[in-house]
C-alpha positions in Angstrom: 34.4 13.6 -5.3 31.9 13.4 -2.4 28.2 13.2 -3.2 25.6 15.1 -1.2 22.2 13.4 -0.8 19.3 15.8 -1.5 16.3 13.5 -2.1 14.9 10.1 -1.0 11.7 8.6 -2.4 10.4 5.6 -0.5 7.1 4.0 0.7 5.5 2.8 4.0 3.2 -0.2 4.2 2.1 -2.0 7.4 1.5 -5.3 5.7 5.2 -6.0 5.0 7.7 -6.8 7.8 10.2 -4.3 6.4 7.7 -1.5 6.8 8.1 -0.7 3.1 5.8 -1.6 0.2 8.2 -4.2 -1.1 6.4 -4.5 -4.5 6.7 -0.7 -5.2 9.8 1.0 -6.7 10.7 4.4 -8.2 12.5 5.1 -11.5 13.6 8.5 -13.0 11.9 9.2 -16.3 14.1 9.6 -19.5 14.0 13.5 -19.3 14.8 13.4 -15.6 17.8 11.0 -16.1 19.1 13.4 -18.7 18.8 16.4 -16.3 20.4 14.5 -13.5 23.5 13.5 -15.6 23.8 17.1 -16.9 23.8 18.5 -13.4 26.3 16.1 -11.8 23.6 14.1 -10.0 23.5 10.3 -9.5 20.6 8.1 -8.5 20.6 4.8 -6.7 17.8 2.2 -6.3 18.5 0.5 -2.9 15.8 -2.2 -2.4 12.6 -0.2 -2.1 14.1 3.4 -2.0 15.4 5.7 -4.6 18.1 8.2 -3.6 19.4 11.3 -5.4 22.8 12.8 -4.7 24.6 15.8 -6.2 28.3 16.4 -6.5 29.9 18.6 -3.8 31.6 21.8 -4.9 35.3 21.3 -4.6 35.9 24.9 -3.6 33.2 25.2 -1.0 32.6 22.2 1.3 29.0 21.2 1.9 27.5 23.0 -1.1 26.2 21.6 -4.3 28.2 21.8 -7.5 25.5 23.2 -9.7 25.2 26.3 -11.9 23.0 29.1 -10.5 19.6 29.3 -12.2 16.2 30.8 -11.5 14.4 28.5 -14.0 11.9 26.1 -12.5 13.1 22.5 -12.4 10.6 19.8 -13.3 11.4 16.2 -12.5 9.3 13.1 -12.9 9.6 9.6 -11.5 7.8 6.4 -12.6 6.1 4.3 -9.9 6.5 0.6 -10.8 4.9 -2.5 -9.2 6.2 -6.0 -9.6 3.0 -7.7 -8.2 -0.2 -7.2 -10.1 -2.1 -8.3 -7.0 -1.0 -5.2 -5.1 -4.6 -3.9 -4.8 -5.6 -7.0 -2.8 -3.5 -5.8 0.2 -3.3 -2.1 -0.6 -6.2 0.4 -0.4 -6.2 2.2 -3.7 -9.1 3.8 -5.7 -8.2 2.1 -8.9 -6.1 -0.7 -10.2 -5.0 0.9 -13.5 -1.9 -0.5 -15.1 -3.4 -1.0 -18.5 -6.0 1.8 -18.7 -5.3 4.7 -16.3 -2.3 5.9 -14.3 -1.9 7.5 -10.9 -0.3 11.0 -10.9 1.2 12.6 -7.8 2.5 16.2 -7.4 5.0 17.7 -5.0 6.9 21.1 -4.7 10.1 20.6 -2.8 11.1 24.2 -2.0 7.7 25.0 -0.5 8.0 22.3 2.2 9.1 23.4 5.7 9.8 19.9 7.0 12.3 17.4 5.4 9.6 14.6 5.3 6.9 15.0 2.6 4.0 12.5 3.0 2.0 11.4 0.0 -1.0 9.0 0.2 -0.8 6.3 -2.5 -4.6 6.2 -2.7 -5.0 9.9 -3.3 -3.9 10.7 -6.8 -5.1 12.2 -10.0 -6.1 9.5 -12.5 -5.2 10.0 -16.1 -5.6 7.9 -19.2 -2.5 5.9 -20.0 -1.0 7.7 -23.0 1.9 5.4 -23.9 3.6 2.3 -22.6 6.7 2.7 -20.6 9.3 -0.1 -20.4 10.5 -0.4 -16.8 13.1 -3.0 -15.6 11.6 -6.4 -15.4 9.3 -7.5 -13.7 8.0 -4.0 -12.9 5.0 -2.4 -14.6 4.1 1.3 -14.5 1.6 2.3 -11.9 1.9 6.1 -12.3 4.1 9.1 -12.1 5.4 11.4 -9.4 5.9 15.0 -10.6 8.3 17.2 -8.7 8.7 21.0 -9.0 11.6 23.0 -7.7 10.6 26.6 -8.3 13.5 28.2 -6.6 16.6 26.1 -7.4 19.0 28.8 -6.3 17.5 28.6 -2.8 17.1 24.9 -2.8 20.6 24.0 -3.9 22.5 26.9 -2.5 21.3 27.0 1.1 24.9 26.9 2.4 24.1 26.5 6.1 21.0 24.4 6.1 21.5 21.9 3.4 18.9 19.2 4.3 17.9 16.3 2.1 14.2 15.9 1.4 12.3 12.6 1.9 9.1 11.9 -0.1 7.3 9.1 1.7 4.4 7.3 0.0 2.1 6.1 2.7 0.3 3.0 1.6 -2.9 2.0 3.5 -3.6 -1.6 4.1 -6.8 -3.2 2.7 -9.7 -4.1 4.9 -12.1 -7.1 4.5 -15.1 -8.5 6.1 -14.7 -12.0 7.5 -17.2 -14.9 6.8 -17.6 -18.5 8.0 -19.6 -21.0 6.1 -21.2 -24.0 7.9 -22.7 -27.0 6.0 -26.4 -27.8 6.8 -25.8 -31.5 6.7 -24.4 -31.7 10.2 -26.6 -33.0 13.0 -28.6 -30.3 14.7 -26.8 -30.8 18.0 -23.5 -30.3 16.1 -24.6 -27.1 14.3 -23.0 -24.0 15.8 -25.4 -21.1 16.4 -22.8 -18.4 16.9 -19.1 -17.7 16.3 -17.2 -15.7 18.9 -13.8 -14.1 18.8 -11.8 -14.6 22.0 -10.0 -11.2 21.5 -13.3 -9.4 20.6 -11.8 -7.9 17.5 -14.8 -8.8 15.4 -18.4 -10.0 15.8 -20.1 -12.5 13.5 -23.8 -12.4 12.5 -25.7 -14.7 10.3 -26.6 -13.2 6.9 -29.6 -14.2 4.8 -28.4 -16.2 1.7 -30.4 -18.4 -0.6 -28.2 -21.4 -0.3 -29.3 -25.0 0.4 -25.8 -26.2 1.4 -24.4 -23.6 3.7 -25.3 -21.0 6.3 -23.0 -17.9 6.5 -21.9 -15.9 9.5 -20.2 -12.6 8.6 -18.7 -9.6 10.4 -20.5 -6.4 10.0 -17.4 -4.2 9.9 -14.2 -4.9 7.8 -10.9 -5.6 9.6 -7.3 -4.6 8.6 -5.2 -7.4 7.2 -2.6 -6.9 9.9 -5.2 -7.4 12.6 -6.1 -10.9 11.3 -3.3 -12.4 13.5 -5.3 -11.3 16.6 -8.6 -12.8 15.5 -9.0 -16.1 17.4 -12.5 -17.6 16.8 -14.5 -20.5 18.1 -17.9 -21.9 17.4 -20.5 -22.3 20.1 -24.2 -23.0 20.8 -26.5 -21.0 22.9 -29.3 -22.4 25.0 -32.7 -20.9 25.9 -31.1 -19.7 29.1 -28.5 -17.8 27.0 -25.7 -20.0 28.3 -22.8 -20.5 25.8 -21.3 -24.0 25.1 -18.1 -24.1 23.2 -18.1 -26.8 20.4 -15.4 -29.1 19.2 -15.0 -28.2 15.6 -12.3 -26.6 13.4 -12.6 -22.9 13.2 -9.6 -21.8 11.0 -7.8 -18.5 11.0 -8.1 -16.1 8.1 -5.5 -14.9 5.6 -5.3 -13.2 2.3 -5.3 -16.7 0.7 -9.1 -16.9 1.6 -10.0 -14.0 -0.6 -13.3 -14.6 -2.5 -16.5 -13.0 -3.5 -19.5 -12.3 -1.2 -22.1 -15.0 -1.5 -24.8 -12.5 -2.3 -22.9 -9.4 -3.6 -20.2 -10.7 -6.0 -18.8 -7.2 -6.5 -17.7 -7.2 -2.8 -14.6 -9.2 -1.9 -14.4 -11.0 1.5 -12.3 -13.5 3.3 -14.2 -16.8 3.6 -13.4 -20.0 5.6 -15.4 -23.1 6.3 -16.1 -24.5 9.8 -15.6 -28.3 9.8 -15.7 -31.2 12.2 
């Protein structure tokens, strides 16, 4: 018997090459699994996407084999992550897992377009009521609640049967960049400025009570995906404002450089050291 797809749940994240948030997956809850089985539906988890299909009516091609009902259908799907460091590269208001959970809400039959965008960082936070065992190594991040208020219309639209697509849009994290330079270099070897050849960022010295290092930091944060375009070099400026490029190692940044701000430990930054 042919299966008709009627719902896809997936994500979008600019940090990953695939375009999906590869550490995020979706799983039907116990009650939803029971409803799907009772109504001739199947679900498949294909890499980072969950798809739902319903059996086709053998008598009427292209229509769903489901009993007519005016009763509202309530479905729920668990969001699971297999990387507890997801908040380092994903902008999200809270990193709950053990204390609170993200809850998202969607009404399928009130949407005019087949694609329904949801922002991962915009959710309703609730206290975690009970632990949910997801397939290893996933841990529950939250719940997606779906309502179908007019199932007769949704499943029995004979001419315009279109599958819906719920797309979680995940925003990449932004960080300020910082270079540290040791004070024990000779004065003529000490850079006075750090410049970015592509002018993506600008560094300024920040006041820090530290006898070993001076710190130069960007004023504005930068997206993780833009780090590949940041190409910095150290230089000295003369009294005539001429700039002389210096021969020292000014490394590129990556998420591996994540650390705390030298003055405000609650703020995370990317920090590298300039060396000769």
